[in-house]
MDTraj code that builds the backbone (N, CA, C; nanometers):
import mdtraj as md
import numpy as np

residues = "UNK UNK UNK UNK UNK UNK UNK UNK UNK UNK UNK UNK UNK UNK UNK UNK UNK UNK UNK UNK UNK UNK UNK UNK UNK UNK UNK UNK UNK UNK UNK UNK UNK UNK UNK UNK UNK UNK UNK UNK UNK UNK UNK UNK UNK UNK UNK UNK UNK UNK UNK UNK UNK UNK UNK UNK UNK UNK UNK UNK UNK UNK UNK UNK UNK UNK UNK UNK UNK UNK UNK UNK UNK UNK UNK UNK UNK UNK UNK UNK UNK UNK UNK UNK UNK UNK UNK UNK UNK UNK UNK UNK UNK UNK UNK UNK UNK UNK UNK UNK UNK UNK UNK UNK UNK UNK UNK UNK UNK UNK UNK UNK UNK UNK UNK UNK UNK UNK UNK UNK UNK UNK UNK UNK UNK UNK UNK UNK UNK UNK UNK UNK UNK UNK UNK UNK UNK UNK UNK UNK UNK UNK UNK UNK UNK UNK UNK UNK UNK UNK UNK UNK UNK UNK UNK UNK UNK UNK UNK UNK UNK UNK UNK UNK UNK UNK UNK UNK UNK UNK UNK UNK UNK UNK UNK UNK UNK UNK UNK UNK UNK UNK UNK UNK UNK UNK UNK UNK UNK UNK UNK UNK UNK UNK UNK UNK UNK UNK UNK UNK UNK UNK UNK UNK UNK UNK UNK UNK UNK UNK UNK UNK UNK UNK UNK UNK UNK UNK UNK UNK UNK".split()
xyz = np.array([
    [13.3037, 12.6513, 7.8027],
    [13.3247, 12.5731, 7.6814],
    [13.2202, 12.4620, 7.6672],
    [13.1914, 12.3963, 7.7823],
    [13.0926, 12.2883, 7.7804],
    [12.9564, 12.3405, 7.7387],
    [12.9242, 12.4641, 7.7842],
    [12.7958, 12.5243, 7.7479],
    [12.7853, 12.5520, 7.5993],
    [12.8947, 12.5953, 7.5383],
    [12.8973, 12.6232, 7.3949],
    [12.8788, 12.4943, 7.3156],
    [12.9483, 12.3885, 7.3572],
    [12.9374, 12.2588, 7.2887],
    [12.7961, 12.2024, 7.3005],
    [12.7358, 12.2206, 7.4174],
    [12.5988, 12.1735, 7.4381],
    [12.5015, 12.2479, 7.3474],
    [12.5226, 12.3800, 7.3340],
    [12.4370, 12.4606, 7.2478],
    [12.4536, 12.4209, 7.1013],
    [12.5781, 12.3976, 7.0595],
    [12.6042, 12.3561, 6.9216],
    [12.5401, 12.2200, 6.8936],
    [12.5480, 12.1318, 6.9923],
    [12.4866, 11.9998, 6.9771],
    [12.3368, 12.0137, 6.9549],
    [12.2717, 12.0994, 7.0347],
    [12.1269, 12.1168, 7.0224],
    [12.0893, 12.1794, 6.8892],
    [12.1676, 12.2772, 6.8448],
    [12.1404, 12.3408, 6.7156],
    [12.1537, 12.2398, 6.6029],
    [12.2613, 12.1621, 6.6061],
    [12.2838, 12.0626, 6.5024],
    [12.1718, 11.9592, 6.4992],
    [12.1370, 11.9041, 6.6153],
    [12.0337, 11.7999, 6.6196],
    [11.8960, 11.8559, 6.5837],
    [11.8713, 11.9812, 6.6190],
    [11.7446, 12.0443, 6.5795],
    [11.7363, 12.0552, 6.4275],
    [11.8426, 12.1051, 6.3658],
    [11.8455, 12.1192, 6.2198],
    [11.8364, 11.9825, 6.1519],
    [11.9104, 11.8863, 6.2048],
    [11.9083, 11.7516, 6.1462],
    [11.7677, 11.6929, 6.1504],
    [11.7052, 11.6955, 6.2673],
    [11.5734, 11.6334, 6.2825],
    [11.4673, 11.7009, 6.1965],
    [11.4679, 11.8324, 6.1904],
    [11.3649, 11.9008, 6.1100],
    [11.3919, 11.8887, 5.9609],
    [11.5184, 11.8812, 5.9226],
    [11.5492, 11.8608, 5.7804],
    [11.4986, 11.7249, 5.7332],
    [11.5269, 11.6204, 5.8115],
    [11.4818, 11.4867, 5.7736],
    [11.3298, 11.4756, 5.7860],
    [11.2721, 11.5475, 5.8821],
    [11.1259, 11.5518, 5.8940],
    [11.0629, 11.5984, 5.7629],
    [11.1140, 11.7059, 5.7072],
    [11.0583, 11.7590, 5.5827],
    [11.0775, 11.6607, 5.4664],
    [11.1875, 11.5858, 5.4695],
    [11.2069, 11.4835, 5.3685],
    [11.0999, 11.3760, 5.3753],
    [11.0725, 11.3278, 5.4959],
    [10.9697, 11.2249, 5.5129],
    [10.8294, 11.2798, 5.4891],
    [10.8075, 11.4064, 5.5216],
    [10.6769, 11.4665, 5.4932],
    [10.6526, 11.4704, 5.3428],
    [10.7575, 11.4996, 5.2682],
    [10.7464, 11.4999, 5.1219],
    [10.7148, 11.3597, 5.0699],
    [10.7794, 11.2588, 5.1275],
    [10.7511, 11.1203, 5.0879],
    [10.6041, 11.0879, 5.1112],
    [10.5539, 11.1232, 5.2292],
    [10.4142, 11.0940, 5.2628],
    [10.3180, 11.1670, 5.1696],
    [10.3427, 11.2952, 5.1492],
    [10.2545, 11.3756, 5.0642],
    [10.2508, 11.3205, 4.9220],
    [10.3674, 11.2914, 4.8662],
    [10.3738, 11.2417, 4.7289],
    [10.3116, 11.1026, 4.7162],
    [10.3299, 11.0185, 4.8187],
    [10.2729, 10.8836, 4.8150],
    [10.1208, 10.8889, 4.8153],
    [10.0649, 10.9683, 4.9047],
    [9.9187, 10.9788, 4.9143],
    [9.8614, 11.0429, 4.7882],
    [9.9265, 11.1474, 4.7399],
    [9.8816, 11.2173, 4.6195],
    [9.8837, 11.1230, 4.4989],
    [9.9901, 11.0465, 4.4852],
    [10.0029, 10.9550, 4.3714],
    [9.9042, 10.8394, 4.3814],
    [9.8853, 10.7879, 4.5020],
    [9.7863, 10.6815, 4.5212],
    [9.6482, 10.7272, 4.4760],
    [9.6143, 10.8492, 4.5115],
    [9.4827, 10.9035, 4.4789],
    [9.4674, 10.9302, 4.3292],
    [9.5721, 10.9830, 4.2673],
    [9.5617, 11.0273, 4.1286],
    [9.6007, 10.9219, 4.0252],
    [9.6986, 10.8357, 4.0592],
    [9.7532, 10.7452, 3.9579],
    [9.7534, 10.5979, 3.9964],
    [9.7388, 10.5674, 4.1252],
    [9.7409, 10.4286, 4.1682],
    [9.8750, 10.3874, 4.2262],
    [9.8754, 10.2717, 4.2937],
    [9.9951, 10.2277, 4.3658],
    [10.1119, 10.1955, 4.2734],
    [10.0840, 10.1668, 4.1479],
    [10.1915, 10.1313, 4.0552],
    [10.2930, 10.2441, 4.0350],
    [10.2537, 10.3675, 4.0632],
    [10.3397, 10.4833, 4.0352],
    [10.3943, 10.5501, 4.1619],
    [10.3689, 10.4892, 4.2770],
    [10.4109, 10.5514, 4.4026],
    [10.5625, 10.5600, 4.4136],
    [10.6327, 10.4511, 4.3828],
    [10.7788, 10.4540, 4.3984],
    [10.8414, 10.5618, 4.3107],
    [10.7958, 10.5695, 4.1882],
    [10.8493, 10.6699, 4.0954],
    [10.8343, 10.8111, 4.1517],
    [10.7219, 10.8350, 4.2199],
    [10.6946, 10.9677, 4.2750],
    [10.7811, 10.9996, 4.3968],
    [10.8105, 10.8976, 4.4795],
    [10.8778, 10.9230, 4.6067],
    [11.0259, 10.8865, 4.6066],
    [11.0758, 10.8335, 4.4959],
    [11.2117, 10.7770, 4.4969],
    [11.3169, 10.8734, 4.5509],
    [11.3238, 10.9927, 4.4964],
    [11.4312, 11.0850, 4.5356],
    [11.4261, 11.1211, 4.6841],
    [11.3134, 11.1733, 4.7358],
    [11.3116, 11.2060, 4.8790],
    [11.3252, 11.0828, 4.9678],
    [11.2745, 10.9669, 4.9225],
    [11.2881, 10.8441, 5.0008],
    [11.4338, 10.8046, 5.0167],
    [11.5074, 10.8043, 4.9061],
    [11.6486, 10.7669, 4.9116],
    [11.7279, 10.8630, 4.9996],
    [11.6998, 10.9915, 4.9876],
    [11.7723, 11.0917, 5.0669],
    [11.7392, 11.0810, 5.2151],
    [11.6098, 11.0739, 5.2475],
    [11.5678, 11.0708, 5.3877],
    [11.6146, 10.9439, 5.4574],
    [11.6011, 10.8305, 5.3888],
    [11.6402, 10.7057, 5.4525],
    [11.7915, 10.6934, 5.4662],
    [11.8650, 10.7405, 5.3663],
    [12.0106, 10.7337, 5.3726],
    [12.0658, 10.8274, 5.4793],
    [11.9971, 10.9381, 5.5026],
    [12.0400, 11.0326, 5.6067],
    [12.0424, 10.9678, 5.7445],
    [11.9664, 10.8612, 5.7614],
    [11.9604, 10.7936, 5.8910],
    [12.0937, 10.7312, 5.9307],
    [12.1850, 10.7135, 5.8343],
    [12.3190, 10.6627, 5.8674],
    [12.3847, 10.7520, 5.9723],
    [12.3544, 10.8820, 5.9652],
    [12.4113, 10.9758, 6.0621],
    [12.3693, 10.9426, 6.2044],
    [12.2538, 10.8790, 6.2210],
    [12.2068, 10.8472, 6.3557],
    [12.2928, 10.7404, 6.4216],
    [12.3514, 10.6530, 6.3404],
    [12.4462, 10.5558, 6.3945],
    [12.5697, 10.6298, 6.4469],
    [12.6162, 10.7273, 6.3683],
    [12.7317, 10.8081, 6.4111],
    [12.6978, 10.8908, 6.5345],
    [12.5749, 10.9423, 6.5408],
    [12.5332, 11.0190, 6.6584],
    [12.5452, 10.9356, 6.7852],
    [12.5039, 10.8089, 6.7749],
    [12.5126, 10.7196, 6.8900],
    [12.6565, 10.6846, 6.9243],
    [12.7379, 10.6628, 6.8223],
    [12.8770, 10.6240, 6.8451],
    [12.9576, 10.7339, 6.9138],
    [12.9323, 10.8596, 6.8758],
    [13.0106, 10.9701, 6.9337],
    [12.9439, 11.0309, 7.0568],
    [12.8272, 10.9803, 7.0945],
    [12.7632, 11.0265, 7.2169],
    [12.6747, 11.1493, 7.2022],
    [12.6371, 11.1856, 7.0789],
    [12.5478, 11.3002, 7.0613],
    [12.4074, 11.2698, 7.1117],
    [12.3674, 11.1435, 7.1034],
    [12.2361, 11.1006, 7.1532],
    [12.2562, 10.9796, 7.2429],
    [12.1530, 10.9493, 7.3242],
    [12.1637, 10.8382, 7.4187],
    [12.1124, 10.7065, 7.3627],
    [12.0559, 10.7088, 7.2424],
    [12.0020, 10.5864, 7.1835],
    [12.1139, 10.4839, 7.1648],
    [12.0933, 10.3605, 7.2110],
    [12.1978, 10.2587, 7.1955],
    [12.2161, 10.2189, 7.0500],
    [12.3408, 10.2111, 7.0074],
    [12.3709, 10.1728, 6.8694],
    [12.3198, 10.0316, 6.8410],
    [12.3171, 9.9479, 6.9439],
    [12.2713, 9.8100, 6.9277],
    [12.1254, 9.8032, 6.8844],
    [12.0462, 9.9058, 6.9176],
    [11.9063, 9.9113, 6.8739],
    [11.8914, 9.9871, 6.7423],
    [11.9732, 10.0900, 6.7236],
    [11.9638, 10.1738, 6.6041],
    [12.0176, 10.1041, 6.4793],
    [12.1311, 10.0368, 6.4939],
    [12.1995, 9.9771, 6.3788],
    [12.1156, 9.8733, 6.3037],
    [12.0527, 9.7760, 6.3713],
    [11.9745, 9.6770, 6.2968],
    [11.8563, 9.7374, 6.2205],
    [11.7887, 9.8336, 6.2831],
    [11.6715, 9.8933, 6.2191],
    [11.7105, 9.9737, 6.0962],
    [11.8149, 10.0555, 6.1087],
    [11.8585, 10.1368, 5.9956],
    [11.9169, 10.0486, 5.8852],
    [11.9933, 9.9472, 5.9231],
    [12.0527, 9.8569, 5.8247],
    [11.9459, 9.7847, 5.7432],
    [11.8410, 9.7369, 5.8110],
    [11.7354, 9.6649, 5.7391],
    [11.6606, 9.7566, 5.6438],
    [11.6399, 9.8802, 5.6854],
    [11.5717, 9.9757, 5.5975],
    [11.6571, 10.0125, 5.4767],
    [11.7848, 10.0310, 5.5002],
    [11.8748, 10.0619, 5.3885],
    [11.8807, 9.9453, 5.2910],
    [11.8771, 9.8243, 5.3436],
    [11.8779, 9.7053, 5.2580],
    [11.7541, 9.7033, 5.1691],
    [11.6383, 9.7305, 5.2268],
    [11.5148, 9.7313, 5.1477],
    [11.5144, 9.8478, 5.0491],
    [11.5593, 9.9645, 5.0947],
    [11.5572, 10.0844, 5.0110],
    [11.6515, 10.0724, 4.8915],
    [11.7770, 10.0385, 4.9201],
    [11.8788, 10.0345, 4.8141],
    [11.8967, 9.8938, 4.7553],
    [11.8994, 9.7944, 4.8440],
    [11.9297, 9.6593, 4.7986],
    [11.8141, 9.5876, 4.7330],
    [11.6925, 9.6355, 4.7550],
    [11.5751, 9.5725, 4.6955],
    [11.5063, 9.6671, 4.5963],
    [11.4487, 9.7752, 4.6456],
    [11.3681, 9.8617, 4.5583],
    [11.4514, 9.9338, 4.4525],
    [11.5628, 9.9912, 4.4926],
    [11.6454, 10.0637, 4.3954],
    [11.7126, 9.9671, 4.2985],
    [11.7510, 9.8501, 4.3483],
    [11.8270, 9.7547, 4.2678],
    [11.7411, 9.6732, 4.1719],
    [11.6133, 9.6540, 4.2053],
    [11.5274, 9.5682, 4.1233],
    [11.3988, 9.6431, 4.0863],
    [11.4018, 9.7143, 3.9742],
    [11.2878, 9.7966, 3.9309],
    [11.1581, 9.7180, 3.9121],
    [11.1681, 9.5863, 3.8940],
    [11.0492, 9.5046, 3.8736],
    [10.9530, 9.5124, 3.9925],
    [11.0051, 9.5484, 4.1097],
    [10.9227, 9.5508, 4.2309],
    [10.8561, 9.6857, 4.2564],
    [10.8937, 9.7859, 4.1817],
    [10.8527, 9.9220, 4.2152],
    [10.7035, 9.9470, 4.1996],
    [10.6346, 9.8629, 4.1223],
    [10.4901, 9.8800, 4.1051],
    [10.4104, 9.7915, 4.2001],
    [10.4800, 9.7209, 4.2883],
    [10.4134, 9.6314, 4.3842],
    [10.3318, 9.7124, 4.4839],
    [10.2163, 9.6607, 4.5212],
    [10.1288, 9.7336, 4.6135],
    [10.1919, 9.7507, 4.7518],
    [10.2827, 9.6598, 4.7886],
    [10.3480, 9.6705, 4.9191],
    [10.4411, 9.7907, 4.9290],
    [10.4814, 9.8463, 4.8148],
    [10.5619, 9.9688, 4.8177],
    [10.4823, 10.0814, 4.8830],
    [10.3540, 10.0872, 4.8522],
    [10.2684, 10.1925, 4.9090],
    [10.2548, 10.1778, 5.0601],
    [10.2261, 10.0544, 5.1059],
    [10.2123, 10.0339, 5.2506],
    [10.3452, 10.0564, 5.3209],
    [10.4554, 10.0236, 5.2540],
    [10.5869, 10.0444, 5.3119],
    [10.6159, 10.1921, 5.3333],
    [10.6055, 10.2722, 5.2255],
    [10.6455, 10.4127, 5.2366],
    [10.5487, 10.4922, 5.3243],
    [10.4221, 10.4538, 5.3272],
    [10.3276, 10.5242, 5.4140],
    [10.3540, 10.4897, 5.5605],
    [10.3791, 10.3618, 5.5892],
    [10.4124, 10.3221, 5.7270],
    [10.5409, 10.3889, 5.7734],
    [10.6441, 10.3837, 5.6896],
    [10.7704, 10.4474, 5.7250],
    [10.7551, 10.5978, 5.7430],
    [10.6880, 10.6629, 5.6485],
    [10.6833, 10.8096, 5.6512],
    [10.6035, 10.8625, 5.7702],
    [10.4906, 10.7991, 5.8029],
    [10.4142, 10.8452, 5.9205],
    [10.4973, 10.8276, 6.0465],
    [10.5620, 10.7109, 6.0574],
    [10.6478, 10.6851, 6.1732],
    [10.7558, 10.7905, 6.1864],
    [10.8209, 10.8235, 6.0762],
    [10.9340, 10.9159, 6.0816],
    [10.8907, 11.0616, 6.0950],
    [10.7776, 11.0967, 6.0389],
    [10.7244, 11.2322, 6.0587],
    [10.7033, 11.2575, 6.2073],
    [10.6453, 11.1602, 6.2747],
    [10.6209, 11.1725, 6.4183],
    [10.7526, 11.1725, 6.4960],
    [10.8408, 11.0789, 6.4630],
    [10.9661, 11.0650, 6.5382],
    [11.0557, 11.1866, 6.5246],
    [11.0745, 11.2353, 6.4014],
    [11.1643, 11.3486, 6.3822],
    [11.1046, 11.4788, 6.4347],
    [10.9731, 11.4948, 6.4268],
    [10.9123, 11.6152, 6.4837],
    [10.9221, 11.6118, 6.6359],
    [10.9106, 11.4927, 6.6948],
    [10.9238, 11.4795, 6.8405],
    [11.0638, 11.5204, 6.8854],
    [11.1656, 11.4612, 6.8233],
    [11.3026, 11.4924, 6.8642],
    [11.3433, 11.6336, 6.8233],
    [11.2926, 11.6814, 6.7100],
    [11.3220, 11.8188, 6.6699],
    [11.2653, 11.9191, 6.7672],
    [11.1419, 11.8945, 6.8136],
    [11.0790, 11.9824, 6.9128],
    [11.1518, 11.9743, 7.0463],
    [11.1872, 11.8528, 7.0844],
    [11.2557, 11.8323, 7.2124],
    [11.3918, 11.9012, 7.2156],
    [11.4654, 11.8918, 7.1048],
    [11.5967, 11.9570, 7.1000],
    [11.5834, 12.1086, 7.0950],
    [11.4824, 12.1577, 7.0239],
    [11.4663, 12.3027, 7.0083],
    [11.4149, 12.3701, 7.1351],
    [11.3218, 12.3033, 7.2047],
    [11.2544, 12.3682, 7.3175],
    [11.2777, 12.2999, 7.4524],
    [11.3508, 12.1909, 7.4513],
    [11.3796, 12.1219, 7.5767],
    [11.2793, 12.0149, 7.6139],
    [11.1632, 12.0172, 7.5525],
    [11.0604, 11.9160, 7.5781],
    [10.9619, 11.9150, 7.4615],
    [10.8802, 11.8106, 7.4566],
    [10.7785, 11.7989, 7.3527],
    [10.6418, 11.7883, 7.4193],
    [10.5349, 11.8363, 7.3542],
    [10.4007, 11.8272, 7.4142],
    [10.3597, 11.6814, 7.4379],
    [10.2728, 11.6611, 7.5352],
    [10.2344, 11.5256, 7.5762],
    [10.1691, 11.4469, 7.4626],
    [10.0914, 11.5158, 7.3766],
    [10.0258, 11.4446, 7.2669],
    [10.1262, 11.3908, 7.1657],
    [10.2361, 11.4686, 7.1460],
    [10.3395, 11.4241, 7.0530],
    [10.4195, 11.3096, 7.1146],
    [10.4410, 11.3166, 7.2457],
    [10.5070, 11.2075, 7.3168],
    [10.4249, 11.0791, 7.3032],
    [10.2937, 11.0915, 7.3200],
    [10.2069, 10.9737, 7.3096],
    [10.2127, 10.9152, 7.1679],
    [10.2074, 11.0013, 7.0670],
    [10.2164, 10.9541, 6.9287],
    [10.3501, 10.8852, 6.9027],
    [10.4566, 10.9442, 6.9539],
    [10.5915, 10.8888, 6.9332],
    [10.6016, 10.7467, 6.9868],
    [10.5395, 10.7222, 7.1013],
    [10.5553, 10.5921, 7.1657],
    [10.4316, 10.5028, 7.1566],
    [10.3377, 10.5363, 7.0672],
    [10.2167, 10.4540, 7.0545],
    [10.1874, 10.4100, 6.9114],
    [10.2107, 10.4985, 6.8151],
    [10.1720, 10.4659, 6.6770],
    [10.2511, 10.3495, 6.6192],
    [10.3693, 10.3207, 6.6764],
    [10.4480, 10.2081, 6.6247],
    [10.3737, 10.0755, 6.6418],
    [10.2800, 10.0694, 6.7369],
    [10.2086, 9.9439, 6.7617],
    [10.1302, 9.8988, 6.6394],
    [10.0893, 9.9937, 6.5554],
    [10.0238, 9.9616, 6.4287],
    [10.1213, 9.9703, 6.3116],
    [10.2027, 10.0769, 6.3099],
    [10.2869, 10.1044, 6.1940],
    [10.4088, 10.0134, 6.1840],
    [10.4596, 9.9658, 6.2962],
    [10.5734, 9.8747, 6.2911],
    [10.5346, 9.7424, 6.2243],
    [10.4237, 9.6791, 6.2650],
    [10.3839, 9.5555, 6.1954],
    [10.3547, 9.5750, 6.0468],
    [10.2882, 9.6858, 6.0108],
    [10.2583, 9.7062, 5.8685],
    [10.3862, 9.7324, 5.7898],
    [10.4794, 9.8050, 5.8494],
    [10.6063, 9.8308, 5.7829],
    [10.6883, 9.7044, 5.7662],
    [10.6983, 9.6246, 5.8727],
    [10.7766, 9.5013, 5.8674],
    [10.7151, 9.4014, 5.7695],
    [10.5820, 9.3898, 5.7720],
    [10.5142, 9.3000, 5.6781],
    [10.5444, 9.3398, 5.5340],
    [10.5462, 9.4704, 5.5081],
    [10.5775, 9.5194, 5.3736],
    [10.7225, 9.4899, 5.3363],
    [10.8137, 9.5094, 5.4309],
    [10.9549, 9.4806, 5.4051],
    [10.9756, 9.3333, 5.3714],
    [10.9203, 9.2454, 5.4557],
    [10.9356, 9.1016, 5.4345],
    [10.8728, 9.0600, 5.3007],
    [10.7540, 9.1142, 5.2716],
    [10.6859, 9.0808, 5.1464],
    [10.7648, 9.1231, 5.0246],
    [10.8279, 9.2398, 5.0309],
    [10.9058, 9.2887, 4.9169],
    [11.0354, 9.2093, 4.8989],
    [11.1005, 9.1746, 5.0099],
    [11.2216, 9.0932, 4.9990],
    [11.1885, 8.9572, 4.9381],
    [11.0802, 8.8970, 4.9870],
    [11.0383, 8.7667, 4.9349],
    [11.0037, 8.7763, 4.7855],
    [10.9336, 8.8830, 4.7487],
    [10.8949, 8.9010, 4.6087],
    [11.0152, 8.9267, 4.5193],
    [11.1234, 8.9786, 4.5783],
    [11.2439, 9.0092, 4.4998],
    [11.3280, 8.8858, 4.4709],
    [11.3105, 8.7799, 4.5488],
    [11.3983, 8.6634, 4.5369],
    [11.4084, 8.6063, 4.3951],
    [11.2970, 8.5898, 4.3221],
    [11.3098, 8.5379, 4.1850],
    [11.3916, 8.6295, 4.0934],
    [11.3769, 8.7610, 4.1110],
    [11.4516, 8.8565, 4.0290],
    [11.5998, 8.8570, 4.0675],
    [11.6265, 8.8424, 4.1973],
    [11.7654, 8.8341, 4.2429],
    [11.8328, 8.7105, 4.1847],
    [11.7626, 8.5982, 4.1913],
    [11.8185, 8.4715, 4.1417],
    [11.8385, 8.4755, 3.9907],
    [11.7422, 8.5339, 3.9211],
    [11.7507, 8.5387, 3.7753],
    [11.8574, 8.6325, 3.7232],
    [11.8792, 8.7428, 3.7915],
    [11.9751, 8.8429, 3.7431],
    [12.1174, 8.8167, 3.7892],
    [12.1314, 8.7507, 3.9045],
    [12.2617, 8.7296, 3.9690],
    [12.3330, 8.8614, 4.0000],
    [12.2565, 8.9673, 4.0111],
    [12.3144, 9.0980, 4.0473],
    [12.3779, 9.0903, 4.1862],
    [12.4917, 9.1530, 4.2005],
    [12.5694, 9.1602, 4.3243],
    [12.6292, 9.0257, 4.3667],
    [12.6127, 8.9224, 4.2859],
    [12.6712, 8.7928, 4.3187],
    [12.8117, 8.7812, 4.2591],
    [12.8943, 8.7072, 4.3260],
    [13.0326, 8.6887, 4.2812],
    [13.0607, 8.5385, 4.2714],
    [13.0983, 8.4937, 4.1528],
    [13.1188, 8.3514, 4.1302],
    [13.2677, 8.3173, 4.1239],
    [13.2956, 8.1951, 4.1640],
    [13.4320, 8.1429, 4.1515],
    [13.4525, 8.0900, 4.0092],
    [13.5724, 8.0886, 3.9548],
    [13.6933, 8.1431, 4.0189],
    [13.7060, 8.2939, 3.9958],
    [13.7727, 8.3596, 4.0856],
    [13.8029, 8.5014, 4.0711],
    [13.9314, 8.5319, 4.1476],
    [13.9834, 8.6504, 4.1279],
    [14.1145, 8.6833, 4.1861],
    [14.1122, 8.6925, 4.3377],
    [13.9899, 8.7085, 4.3947],
    [13.9799, 8.7158, 4.5414],
    [13.9597, 8.5773, 4.6038],
    [13.9339, 8.4766, 4.5173],
    [13.9087, 8.3408, 4.5657],
    [13.7937, 8.3390, 4.6674],
    [13.6873, 8.4089, 4.6293],
    [13.5741, 8.4279, 4.7208],
    [13.4451, 8.4303, 4.6395],
    [13.3415, 8.3688, 4.6923],
    [13.2129, 8.3704, 4.6231],
    [13.1060, 8.4290, 4.7145],
    [13.0078, 8.4931, 4.6521],
    [12.8976, 8.5536, 4.7267],
    [12.7718, 8.5431, 4.6423],
    [12.6640, 8.4983, 4.7030],
    [12.5370, 8.4832, 4.6328],
    [12.4332, 8.5741, 4.6970],
    [12.3916, 8.6774, 4.6238],
    [12.2966, 8.7754, 4.6785],
    [12.1601, 8.7124, 4.7055],
    [12.1280, 8.6073, 4.6322],
    [12.0016, 8.5364, 4.6543],
    [11.9993, 8.4749, 4.7934],
    [12.1066, 8.4076, 4.8307],
    [12.1121, 8.3473, 4.9644],
    [12.1235, 8.4532, 5.0733],
    [12.1833, 8.5661, 5.0398],
    [12.1868, 8.6777, 5.1347],
    [12.0447, 8.7262, 5.1637],
    [11.9599, 8.7263, 5.0597],
    [11.8200, 8.7626, 5.0787],
    [11.7477, 8.6632, 5.1672],
    [11.7766, 8.5349, 5.1507],
    [11.7163, 8.4324, 5.2368],
    [11.7617, 8.4492, 5.3815],
    [11.8896, 8.4814, 5.3998],
    [11.9413, 8.5064, 5.5348],
    [11.8713, 8.6269, 5.5975],
    [11.8523, 8.7317, 5.5161],
    [11.7831, 8.8511, 5.5655],
    [11.6426, 8.8165, 5.6134],
    [11.5717, 8.7356, 5.5363],
    [11.4374, 8.6928, 5.5772],
    [11.4438, 8.6118, 5.7056],
    [11.5461, 8.5272, 5.7178],
    [11.5624, 8.4473, 5.8386],
    [11.5889, 8.5321, 5.9615],
    [11.6586, 8.6437, 5.9428],
    [11.6869, 8.7335, 6.0552],
    [11.5619, 8.8101, 6.0970],
    [11.4772, 8.8443, 5.9997],
    [11.3555, 8.9189, 6.0297],
    [11.2656, 8.8422, 6.1263],
    [11.2575, 8.7094, 6.1115],
    [11.1613, 8.6301, 6.1891],
    [11.1871, 8.6399, 6.3392],
    [11.3099, 8.6088, 6.3880],
    [11.3329, 8.6223, 6.5325],
    [11.3650, 8.7650, 6.5770],
    [11.4201, 8.8443, 6.4848],
    [11.4685, 8.9763, 6.5228],
    [11.3598, 9.0780, 6.5508],
    [11.2532, 9.0757, 6.4713],
    [11.1537, 9.1812, 6.4850],
    [11.0605, 9.1668, 6.6050],
    [11.0219, 9.0450, 6.6471],
    [10.9493, 9.0364, 6.7745],
    [11.0324, 9.0908, 6.8911],
    [11.1641, 9.0667, 6.8856],
    [11.2527, 9.1202, 6.9898],
    [11.2520, 9.2729, 6.9868],
    [11.2614, 9.3306, 6.8659],
    [11.2601, 9.4757, 6.8528],
    [11.1265, 9.5344, 6.8964],
    [11.0185, 9.4656, 6.8635],
    [10.8849, 9.5112, 6.9034],
    [10.8733, 9.5124, 7.0557],
    [10.9259, 9.4069, 7.1193],
    [10.9253, 9.4016, 7.2652],
    [11.0087, 9.5126, 7.3266],
    [11.1223, 9.5429, 7.2633],
    [11.2075, 9.6527, 7.3102],
    [11.1327, 9.7855, 7.3038],
    [11.0602, 9.8081, 7.1949],
    [10.9874, 9.9338, 7.1787],
    [10.8701, 9.9429, 7.2760],
    [10.8067, 9.8304, 7.3071],
    [10.7005, 9.8309, 7.4080],
    [10.7570, 9.8695, 7.5443],
    [10.8768, 9.8189, 7.5736],
    [10.9431, 9.8560, 7.6979],
    [10.9762, 10.0045, 7.7033],
    [11.0241, 10.0579, 7.5913],
    [11.0539, 10.2012, 7.5830],
    [10.9278, 10.2846, 7.5992],
    [10.8172, 10.2364, 7.5425],
    [10.6893, 10.3065, 7.5545],
    [10.6453, 10.3144, 7.6996],
    [10.6505, 10.2020, 7.7678],
    [10.6100, 10.1980, 7.9085],
    [10.6943, 10.2921, 7.9935],
    [10.8252, 10.2906, 7.9682],
    [10.9162, 10.3754, 8.0435],
    [10.8892, 10.5239, 8.0169],
    [10.8730, 10.5611, 7.8883],
    [10.8551, 10.7017, 7.8516],
    [10.7221, 10.7569, 7.9019],
    [10.6149, 10.6796, 7.8859],
    [10.4826, 10.7277, 7.9293],
    [10.4714, 10.7309, 8.0815],
    [10.5348, 10.6379, 8.1492],
    [10.5339, 10.6385, 8.2960],
    [10.6094, 10.7597, 8.3490],
    [10.7208, 10.7908, 8.2841],
    [10.8010, 10.9065, 8.3243],
    [10.7245, 11.0360, 8.3040],
    [10.6495, 11.0455, 8.1941],
    [10.5741, 11.1685, 8.1646],
    [10.4624, 11.1909, 8.2655],
    [10.4042, 11.0839, 8.3174],
    [10.2968, 11.0972, 8.4158],
    [10.3478, 11.1493, 8.5496],
    [10.4740, 11.1198, 8.5781],
    [10.5341, 11.1617, 8.7052],
    [10.5770, 11.3080, 8.7020],
    [10.5970, 11.3610, 8.5826],
    [10.6477, 11.4992, 8.5695],
    [10.5353, 11.6013, 8.5792],
])
top = md.Topology()
chain = top.add_chain()
for i, resn in enumerate(residues, 1):
    res = top.add_residue(resn, chain, resSeq=i)
    for name in ("N", "CA", "C"):
        top.add_atom(name, md.element.get_by_symbol(name[0]), res)
traj = md.Trajectory(xyz[None], top)
């Protein structure tokens, strides 16, 4: 029975990783194609559908960690996925004024290259039991450039959204109301920016540690 469950787990994770890989590959292809043909102002329009689907699918990775399908700690997965969902849905989807910003291009290209590598690595590993050394190196090295460019784009877009958030009062709840509760989405955006400052150097350090561990292990094998 344990063998059957293990096989089902591998089949499921293989299908999941390659399905999301193709979603991110589509994002990358459309972003580069649109940049070349139409300019950065039209990138979001071109990638919106696959971007929303691929990024939202990452919610399943939190569930994978919670139920033990993967060994990735939820404490590391949850903040990264939450911040991306916030930028994807809470900023870009919610405030169309930002969609022509040049940082959208750097964001989706940084994210898509990172995820193309990550999902192909795990998809190969689940399907065949291991991944080639060059893919392992890419998985644990390219973040050193792509993580800073992605984070810089996220922070820049959140900051650029603040005037639109304040002006529209979207998602804000004012008193009095039947719940006797108030919420200001503008201040939530400021809090998000405040979390990015100390949180991301910590995450970067965590990923450097993972890189050292993974590459050292591969040399011993």
